[in-house]
N, C-alpha and C positions, 0 to 999 in steps of 0.2 A: 504493499499500500504506499503510495506516494502522497504525503500530506504537504499542503502548501505553507511554507514558512510565514510565520507572523512575527513582526517587529512591532512593538507597542511602546509608546512613550508615556509615562506616568509623571505628569508634571507637578503633582502634589500641590502644596500651598505656596506656589511660586508665580512670579510674572505679574505685570500689569496688563490692563486691557490692550494697550498699544503694543507691548512686548509679546503677548500671547497671539495677537492678531498677525504680528510680523513673522512670528516663528511658524505659525500655521501655514502662511504663504510659502515660507521657505521649505517646509516639509512636503507640501503639496507639489511644488516645483521639482523638488529632488526625486520623490517617488514617481512622479510622472504617470504614465499610463502602463506602468510595469504590471504584468499578470504572473510574474515568477515569485511574487510575495504578497503579503497582505499587510498594510500598514495602519495602525491605529493610534490615535492620541487621546490622552485623558486630561483635559484641562480641568481646573476648579469650576464649580457650579456656575459662578457668577460670569464667567467668560464663555460659557457654552455657546451662546448665540453669537458672539463675536467670531469665535473659532469656526462655528459652522459656516458662517458667511464667507470667511477666507479659505475654506476648503471647497467651496462650491465648485462643481465641475471636475473635481479631482477624484481619484480613487481611494483617498484617505478616509478611514471609518472614524467617526466621532464617538467617543465613549465618555462615561462619567465614572468618578472615582468612587463612588458609594451610594447607596440609597437606604431608605427607610423600609421597614418590613410591613408596611401597611398601605393601603391604596390612598386613604385620605383620613383626616381627623384632626384632633387637637393635640398636635405634635410640633409645637413651636420650634422653629429652626431646622426642621428636617425637610427631606425631599423625597417625595413619592416616585417610584419607578414609572408610573404613568406620566408624571410631570416631566420626567426626563425624556421619555419618548416624545412628548409633545414639543420638546425643546430641540428635536432632531438627533438625540442620542440614539444609537443603535446597539450600544453594548454597555455593560457596567461591570466594574470590578466589585468583587464581594469577597470579603474575608481577608483583605490585605493584612500583613503582619501588624501594621500600625494600628489597625482597627481592632485586632485581637488584643494587642499587648499594651497599647497606649490607652485605648478606649475601652477595653475590657469585654468586647464582644464575644459571646459564647458560641459553641458549636451549633447549639440548638437555635440561637437567634439568626446566626448566619444561614442555616438551613431555611429558615422561614424567608429570608430575604431572596434566596436562591428561588424558592418556589413562586413568590409574587413577581418577581422581576421577569421570570420566564412567562408568566401569566400575562404580563404587560407587554409581551412580544419584544422584550429586550434580550439580546444574547448575554450570556453571563460567562465571565472569566473568574473561576473560583481559585482563590489563592490558598496555598497550603505551605507548610513548611515548619522546620524545628528551630528551637533556640540553641545558643551555644552550649547551655547546661544540658539539654536534652540530647544533643549529639554526644557530649563527653560521656554521658550515661548510656550510650548505645541505645537510645529510644527513638531514633530518627524514624524507623519504619513504624513503630508503634504510634507515633504522633501523626504520621501521614495516614495510617489506617483510620484513626479516630476522626481526623478533619474531612477526609474524603467521604465519610458516611453522609455528608450533606447531599450527595448525588442520589441518595435514596428517594429524594422528594421529586426527582425528575420524572415527569410523566412522558410516556413514549413519544408523543407528538413533538417534544421539546429536546429530544437527545442530541439532535445535530446543532443545538444553539449553545452547547456548553464546550468551554476549553478550561484547561488547568494551568496555572502558574506556580511553578515550585519555587519557593523563596527560603533559602536558608537564611534565617534571621540574623545569624552571626556574620553574614556576608553582606548585609545592607547598610550602606553608608559608613562601613568600617575600613574600606580599601581591601578587605579579604574577599576572596573569591573560591568557590568550590572547584576543584580540579575538574577538568573535563570528564575524568572517570567517575569522580564523586557524583557530578551532575547526571552523568548517564545512568548510574546505579539507581539514583532516587527517581529519575523519571521512568525508567524501566519498571520499577516496582510499583510506582503511582499508576501506570497504565494497566499492570496486572490487578491492582485493587479495584479500579474503575471497571475492568472487565468483569469481575466478580459481581459488580452491582448492575452495570448497564448491558453487559454482554460483550463477547470478543469483537464482533464487528464494529460496534459503536466505539469502543475503546481504541480500536487500531486506527479509526479515522479522526480521533480527537486530538487536536493540537495540545501539546504540553510545552509551555514556555518556561525558560530558566529566568528567574528574577533576582539574581544575587550579584549585583554590581557588574552587569555586562557592559563592556567598553570597546572601543576600536581595537585595543590591543589583544583582547582575548576572544571577541565576538566569533571570528571565523573558526577557531578551534573548538569552541563550544558547540557551534552550530553543525560541526562534523559529526557529532554524536548521533546515532541513529534514532534516539528517542528524544532528542532535544529539537523541537520543532519552531523555535524562535526564541525571543527574548522580551521580557517586560522590563524596560529600561527606565531607571530613575534618574539620577543627576546627569547622566550623559544625554538624556532626551531633551535637555533644556538649551542646547546649542546645535545648530545644524552641523557645525564643524565636528562635533562628536557624534550626533545621531546619524548623519549622512553615511559616515564610513560603516556604521553598523548595518544599515540598511543595504549598503553595497556588499557587505559581508555575506549576504545571503546567496549571491550568485557564484561566490567562490566557495561555498560551503560543501 
């Protein structure tokens, strides 16, 4: 099975309206009409519409960084997945390590978000990954097994709308990176776990991205691994000088 590589930029809580719009134009121009890869950007909520306008006519997909687990209601400060779709988002990140470890989101709550986001006709990129302490305690696969149970809420009609992003938490913003072999092992095991829940055919087609400090210097080597289908890029996605070479690394992977 040949899976289309996916390179996604998570802009997190960065950039002004002007800079986000400019970066969107640069990403759109660099990606061009390429069909050899899929490109996604995740701006902050308040920039979604500005970024959408600057991506218009390109093949770059607009995503959102998070959503609330309900359609509507008295949830001041939160964003419904239905609102995200109305703003032009096609995809949403759920379960990012910062949501889990900074904001305390539980596995059960993340599963609820997955369920309603799919119902709202958004694609979902589910983030999974272990902390430094969990890796040192040889609990990596135990953690992935627990987190990936969120896929149990995915109904049959939505199985093609799911992707995974493996984020070794210890490698995010630290300058540390999992070796290509470590990344491959985690991705391969995650695919096996997904297969147990959704079936082998679905898991074989499901993109699994690496989300632990991918940058121009390591992108090509990581992307050569058979189960690494792309990258969820953080800091390096904030500049086309960094993000462009990562996009280009797909053709050489």
